[in-house]
C-alpha positions in Angstrom: -5.9 -16.1 22.2 -9.3 -16.6 23.6 -12.3 -16.8 21.2 -13.9 -13.5 22.2 -10.6 -11.6 21.6 -10.2 -13.4 18.3 -13.7 -12.3 17.2 -13.2 -8.7 18.4 -9.9 -8.3 16.5 -11.1 -10.1 13.4 -14.1 -7.8 13.2 -12.0 -4.7 13.9 -9.5 -5.1 11.1 -9.8 -2.6 8.2 -7.7 -2.1 5.1 -6.9 -5.8 4.8 -8.1 -8.2 2.0 -7.7 -11.4 4.1 -6.7 -12.6 7.5 -4.5 -15.5 8.4 -5.0 -17.1 11.8 -3.3 -19.7 13.9 -3.3 -20.6 17.6 -1.3 -17.5 18.5 -3.2 -14.8 16.7 -4.4 -13.1 13.5 -2.2 -11.7 10.7 -3.9 -9.2 8.3 -3.0 -9.7 4.6 -3.3 -7.4 1.7 -4.0 -10.2 -0.9 -6.2 -13.3 -0.6 -4.5 -16.3 1.0 -5.5 -18.4 -2.0 -3.3 -16.6 -4.4 0.0 -17.4 -2.6 0.7 -20.4 -4.9 0.6 -17.9 -7.8 3.3 -15.7 -6.4 6.8 -16.2 -7.7 8.9 -15.1 -4.8 9.3 -14.3 -1.1 9.3 -10.6 -2.1 5.7 -10.6 -3.2 4.5 -12.7 -0.3 6.2 -10.4 2.3 5.2 -7.2 0.6 1.6 -8.3 0.6 1.8 -9.2 4.3 3.3 -5.9 5.4 0.5 -3.8 6.9 0.5 -0.6 4.8 -2.8 1.1 5.3 -4.1 -1.7 7.6 -5.7 -0.6 10.9 -7.9 -1.6 13.8 -11.0 0.4 14.4 -12.9 0.3 17.7 -15.8 2.2 19.3 -15.0 2.7 22.9 -14.9 5.1 25.9 -11.4 3.8 26.8 -8.7 6.3 27.8 -6.0 3.7 26.8 -5.7 0.6 24.7 -2.9 -2.0 24.7 -2.5 -4.3 21.7 -0.1 -7.3 22.0 1.6 -7.9 18.6 4.5 -9.8 17.1 6.0 -7.8 14.3 8.3 -9.1 11.5 10.5 -6.6 9.7 12.3 -7.0 6.4 16.1 -6.6 6.5 18.4 -6.2 3.5 22.2 -6.4 3.4 22.7 -2.7 2.7 20.5 -1.6 5.5 22.4 -1.3 8.8 21.7 -4.2 11.2 20.4 -4.2 14.7 16.9 -3.5 15.9 14.7 -0.7 14.5 11.4 0.7 15.6 8.0 -0.5 14.4 5.7 2.5 14.5 2.0 2.4 15.4 -0.2 5.5 15.0 -3.3 6.3 17.0 -6.3 8.4 16.0 -9.4 9.4 17.9 -12.4 10.4 15.9 -10.1 11.0 12.9 -7.5 13.1 14.7 -4.0 11.8 15.4 -3.3 11.5 19.1 0.1 9.9 19.2 2.5 7.1 18.2 3.8 4.0 19.9 7.1 2.5 19.0 8.2 -1.0 19.7 11.3 -3.0 18.9 12.6 -6.5 19.3 10.3 -8.2 16.8 11.1 -11.0 14.4 13.3 -10.3 11.3 13.2 -11.7 7.8 16.6 -11.3 6.1 16.5 -11.4 2.3 19.0 -10.9 -0.6 21.7 -12.7 1.3 24.0 -15.1 -0.5 22.9 -18.0 1.7 19.2 -17.3 1.0 16.3 -16.1 3.1 16.8 -16.3 6.9 14.2 -15.8 9.6 15.2 -14.7 13.0 12.5 -15.1 15.7 11.8 -12.1 18.0 9.5 -11.5 20.9 5.9 -10.2 21.1 5.5 -6.6 22.3 2.7 -4.6 23.9 1.8 -1.4 22.1 0.0 1.1 24.3 -2.0 4.1 23.1 -2.9 6.9 25.5 -6.2 8.3 24.2 -7.3 10.8 26.7 -11.0 11.4 27.2 -13.3 11.2 30.2 -13.7 7.4 30.2 -17.5 7.8 29.5 -17.8 9.2 26.0 -17.7 6.6 23.2 -15.3 7.6 20.4 -13.9 6.0 17.3 -10.4 4.8 17.9 -8.1 3.8 15.1 -4.8 1.9 15.5 -2.7 2.2 12.3 -0.2 -0.7 11.9 3.3 -0.2 10.7 3.6 -0.3 6.9 7.2 -1.7 7.4 6.1 -4.9 9.0 4.0 -8.0 9.0 1.9 -7.8 12.2 0.4 -10.7 14.1 -2.3 -9.5 16.5 -2.1 -11.5 19.7 -4.3 -9.7 22.3 -6.1 -6.4 23.1 -7.2 -4.8 26.3 -8.4 -1.4 27.5 -9.9 0.4 30.5 -13.4 0.3 29.0 -15.3 -2.2 26.7 -14.2 -2.4 23.1 -16.4 -3.1 20.1 -15.7 -3.1 16.4 -16.4 0.2 14.8 -19.3 0.5 12.4 -18.5 1.1 8.7 -17.4 4.6 8.2 -19.8 5.3 5.4 -17.0 6.9 3.3 -16.5 5.9 -0.3 -14.2 2.8 -0.4 -11.0 3.4 -2.4 -8.8 0.5 -3.4 -5.4 1.6 -4.7 -2.7 -0.5 -6.3 0.9 0.5 -6.8 4.6 -0.1 -6.2 6.9 0.7 -3.3 6.1 4.3 -3.9 2.5 3.5 -2.8 3.6 1.0 -0.1 5.8 3.8 1.4 8.1 1.8 3.6 10.3 5.0 3.8 7.5 7.0 5.4 8.2 7.9 9.0 4.8 6.7 10.4 1.8 4.7 9.1 0.0 8.1 8.6 2.8 9.2 6.3 1.9 6.6 3.7 0.7 8.9 0.9 -2.5 7.0 0.0 -3.5 6.9 3.7 -2.8 10.6 4.0 -4.6 11.5 0.8 -7.6 9.3 1.9 -7.8 11.3 5.1 -7.9 14.6 3.2 -10.5 13.3 0.7 -12.7 11.5 3.1 -12.1 8.1 1.7 -11.9 4.6 3.3 -8.6 3.3 1.8 -7.3 -0.2 1.1 -3.7 0.1 0.0 -2.5 -2.6 -2.4 0.9 -0.9 -2.8 3.5 -3.7 -2.9 7.2 -2.9 -2.8 8.9 -4.1 -6.0 5.7 -5.9 -7.0 3.4 -3.8 -9.1 3.6 -5.9 -12.3 -0.1 -5.9 -13.4 -0.5 -9.3 -11.7 -3.9 -10.9 -12.6 -4.5 -11.9 -9.0 -4.3 -8.3 -7.9 -6.7 -7.3 -10.6 -9.2 -10.0 -9.5 -8.9 -8.9 -5.8 -9.8 -5.4 -6.8 -12.6 -6.5 -9.1 -14.2 -8.5 -6.3 -13.8 -5.8 -3.7 -17.1 -4.0 -4.2 -15.1 -0.7 -3.9 -16.5 2.6 -4.9 -13.2 3.8 -6.4 -10.2 2.1 -8.0 -6.8 3.4 -8.8 -3.5 2.0 -10.1 -0.2 3.6 -10.2 2.0 1.5 -12.4 5.2 1.6 -14.4 8.3 1.9 -12.2 8.5 -1.8 -11.2 7.9 -2.9 -14.8 10.7 -0.6 -16.1 13.0 -1.3 -13.1 12.6 -5.0 -13.4 12.6 -5.0 -17.2 9.6 -7.4 -16.8 7.8 -6.3 -19.9 8.4 -4.7 -23.3 6.0 -2.4 -25.1 4.5 -5.5 -26.9 3.4 -7.1 -23.6 2.9 -3.9 -21.5 0.1 -2.5 -23.6 -2.1 -5.6 -23.6 -1.4 -6.2 -19.9 -2.7 -2.8 -19.0 -5.8 -3.4 -21.1 -6.2 -6.8 -19.5 -6.0 -5.4 -15.9 -8.6 -2.7 -16.8 -10.8 -5.3 -18.5 -10.7 -7.4 -15.3 -11.8 -4.4 -13.2 -14.6 -3.8 -15.6 -15.8 -7.4 -15.2 -16.6 -6.4 -11.6 -18.3 -3.1 -12.4 -19.0 -1.2 -15.6 -19.0 2.3 -14.0 -16.8 2.3 -10.9 -14.4 5.2 -11.4 -10.9 4.1 -12.3 -7.9 6.4 -12.0 -4.7 5.4 -13.9 -1.6 7.2 -12.5 1.7 7.1 -14.3 5.2 7.0 -12.7 6.6 9.9 -10.7 10.1 11.2 -11.6 13.0 8.7 -11.4 16.1 10.1 -13.2 17.8 6.7 -13.6 14.9 5.4 -15.7 13.4 8.5 -17.4 15.3 7.6 -20.6 17.3 4.5 -19.5 15.5 1.2 -19.3 15.9 -1.5 -16.7 16.7 -3.7 -15.1 17.7 -1.6 -12.2 21.1 -2.8 -10.9 21.4 -2.6 -7.1 24.9 -2.7 -5.4 24.6 -5.4 -2.8 27.0 -3.6 -0.5 25.6 0.0 -0.7 22.1 -0.3 -2.1 23.0 2.2 -4.7 20.9 1.8 -7.9 21.4 2.5 -11.6 19.6 1.7 -14.9 21.0 -0.5 -17.7 21.8 1.5 -20.9 21.0 -0.4 -24.1 23.6 0.0 -26.8 21.7 -1.8 -29.6 17.9 -1.5 -28.9 15.5 -3.7 -30.8 13.8 -1.3 -33.2 10.7 -3.6 -33.4 10.3 -3.9 -29.6 12.2 -1.2 -27.8 12.7 -1.4 -24.1 10.4 0.6 -21.8 11.5 3.8 -20.1 9.4 5.9 -17.8 8.9 8.5 -20.5 7.5 5.8 -22.8 5.3 4.4 -20.1 3.7 7.7 -19.4 2.9 8.2 -23.1 1.5 4.6 -23.4 -0.8 5.0 -20.3 -2.0 8.4 -21.4 -2.9 7.0 -24.9 -4.6 3.8 -23.4 -6.8 5.9 -21.2 -7.6 8.3 -24.0 -8.6 5.4 -26.2 -10.8 3.7 -23.7 -12.3 6.8 -22.2 -14.2 7.4 -25.4 -16.5 4.6 -24.3 -15.7 4.7 -20.6 -16.3 8.1 -19.0 -15.4 6.7 -15.6 -11.8 6.2 -16.6 -9.3 8.9 -15.8 -5.5 9.6 -16.3 -3.2 11.4 -13.9 0.4 12.2 -14.9 2.6 11.1 -12.0 4.9 14.1 -12.6 2.0 16.2 -11.3 2.5 14.5 -7.9 6.3 14.5 -7.9 8.5 15.9 -10.6 11.8 17.6 -11.5 11.4 20.3 -8.9 11.2 17.7 -6.1 14.4 15.8 -6.6 15.8 17.0 -3.3 13.2 14.8 -1.7 14.3 11.7 -3.7 17.3 10.7 -1.5 18.0 7.3 -3.1 17.0 8.3 -6.6 13.9 6.2 -6.5 11.8 6.6 -3.4 10.5 9.9 -2.0 11.5 11.0 1.5 8.8 11.2 4.2 8.4 14.9 3.2 8.1 13.8 -0.4 5.3 11.4 0.4 3.5 14.2 2.2 3.8 16.3 -1.0 2.4 13.5 -3.1 -0.6 13.2 -0.8 -1.2 16.9 -0.8 -1.0 17.2 -4.5 -3.1 14.1 -5.1 -5.9 15.4 -2.9 -5.8 18.8 -4.6 -5.8 17.5 -8.2 -8.8 18.5 -10.4 -8.5 15.1 -12.0 -8.8 13.4 -8.7 -11.7 15.6 -7.8 -13.6 14.5 -10.9 -12.8 10.8 -10.2 -14.0 11.1 -6.6 -17.2 13.0 -7.6 -18.2 10.0 -9.8 -18.1 7.6 -6.9 -21.5 6.3 -5.7 -21.5 7.2 -2.0 -22.7 4.2 -0.2 -22.5 2.9 3.4 -22.6 -0.7 2.2 -19.8 -2.6 4.1 -16.9 -3.9 1.9 -17.1 -7.4 0.6 -15.7 -9.9 3.2 -12.7 -11.5 1.5 -11.8 -13.5 4.5 
C-alpha cells in the first residue's frame, strides 16, 4: 500500500475506535489496541475486530469505487462449511444504492476440539456502482460487513477521492452483546443500531460484541474517552448466558460502568437498555449450554439455588437495571432506562429462530421501535448537538 492510499483510507474510516496497520493494509478495530492484553479469549478479540457499524466515508464525484480488502470470517462447527458471502453496503448522500458481495476470504475456525485454526484466503475487490454524472461531488459511504474482520488494502475510483468531512450529527456510542453486533443481519445496514442511527440522524459507533457484553472496564473507558454526545448500553444476556456474575457482583459492576462514564462527562445522556425476550433464560439462569453438533442452546436449571445469592435470570436483570437507573436518576437527570421487551418481546418470538438472536426482520423491528420510543426521544433531545470531530483514538 502506498502512503497516499494509506492516508486516504485512514482518514476515511468511521465507526472504529482504533486502526491496526501493517505493510499490507489497515484493519479497523472497535476497541483500542492497547487493551488486547486485558482480553481473556480469542472470542473477545475477534468480536472487537469484526466491523459492525464500521464504514468508509468519502466525498467524490466518482460513479464507481473499488476497494481491495481481505476479509476474515468466523466459522463454528455447527455452521455449514464452505465459503459464504461477505456483504458490503453502499450509500450516496445517505441513501442506499446497492450491495457488493465477495467470497474466498480468510477463515478463523473456533470451538473445534483441536483449538483455533486460521485458514488463509485471498484478497477481493469490492466494487460499488454509484451512478451520478461524474461531476457532482457527493458523500459516499461504504459499510463493511459486520460478520468479518476487514483489512483495507487499496481503493480506486473514476474521480478523485477525499475523506468526508464530519457529519455534524450527534455522536452515539452504543455497547451491547451479539444482539447489538447483529451477525445474523442480512446486510451491514440491517444492524439495528446502524439502522436506528439512520432514522434518528445519529453518527453511530457500535461496540456490540458477540458473547462479550460483560461490563468490561476497558469498554467503559473507551466510551468514557470518546467525547461522544450520547451513550447507551444494552446489557444482561451475556452475563446471564455465561453465568459470569451473580446479583452480588452484577449490581456494583453496573454502577462501576456508569461511574466510569460519568468520569468522562457529568451530563452526556446515558440510556440503559435491558435484555430483549429470550425464553430459555427468562426464568432459567445460565450458563447457556450449546450442543457442539447442532448449535442448539438451553439454560441450566438450578435445583438448589443459594438463597443469599440467587443466580441471575433475565427477569431479575430487568428489575435490577430499572431500579439502578431509578436510584441514580434522582441525581442524574441525563440517565434513562428502556425495557428491552419494548424493542422485542413475547409477540415477536416468530422472529427469534434460534431462541436467542432475532432474524434480519427482527433486527429491523428493533431499530424501528428504538427510533420511535418516547424514552429514546428524550435521551436524544438531551444531546448537545456539536460538529466537533470525535476524539482520535488511533
